[in-house]
N, C-alpha and C positions, 0 to 999 in steps of 0.2 A: 503494498499501500504504500509505501514511502518512500518509492523508488522508480517510481505510475509520474511522477512527475515532472521529475528530473529524465526520464527518459521519453514520453515522451509529450513533456509542454499541458498537458490538463491528469486531473485526479479520476481516481480510478470509479468509476459511478457504484457498485456495490460492494463487498466481502463479506462474504459464507464463509463461517466453516464450523463441521460436525465436530468439533474436536478430537477427535480423537486422526489430525493431520491430514485429513480434507480440506485443504479451499478452495472456495468455491473463486475468483471472480471478474466480477460482466464489465465491461463498458462497452455505451453503450451506442458512440458511434470512433471508433480506432480511428488517430488520421489515418492510418495507412492503407484500411480498407473504403475513408471518406473519400479520393478518387473514383473510388466505382460507382458513386452512384448516375454516372448516367446512363450504366449501362447494367445492372444485375445482371443478370437474364442471360447477358451472353454467356454460353458453354466454358470458353478461359476463364473471364470471368473466378466461378467457381475453383480455379485450379492455381487463378495463379495468389485467389485471397490467401486459401492452408497453404501454397508454399510461401507466401507474404506477412504469417506468423509461425514460422523458423526464430524470424528473428524475437519475437516475442518474449518471449517457450523457451530459446537458447538464454537472453538477459533474463533471465527472472530462474530459472538454473543460475545462473552462474553467478549471481546476485547472490542468493542461496549457499554456493558452494562455495563465497569469498569465505563468511561467517561459519562451513565444517556441517551445511545445513544436505546430504544426498536428495532431491528428489525429484521425483517425475512428474514432467511440461506436458499441455497438454494443449492445443488451446484448435476451437469452431468458428465455424461461423451459423449463427441461426440463422437471419439475416444482415444484409448489408447495413449499413455496415456494424453493426456490436461486432464485437466479436470478444467470449466464455474461452476462459481458460479454466482446467482443473488440476493446482497442482497436488498433490501428493508425497507427505513426510514417513518416508517407513518408523516406524512405532517399534522403540529398541524391545531387543527383550530381554528380556531380565531372567 
């Protein structure tokens, strides 16, 4: 949540957690997807959007890794220009 404005120039719109290592970040108008508002129905647009989400996924994973937190980050586009990222942090086994 704190690094989002640094990377993308705006705050994340929604952050949820199940308090068991899963976080969902929702960005209603992600800056990387906003240019595709002109023709989101074009078949290549969906493919390109998924490719563009690799950057924010890697950015979040890298930022967490810098703090010693390993995570899986998956991005999806429910509707243009929305982006939703699911972050899963494995629980330490005791």
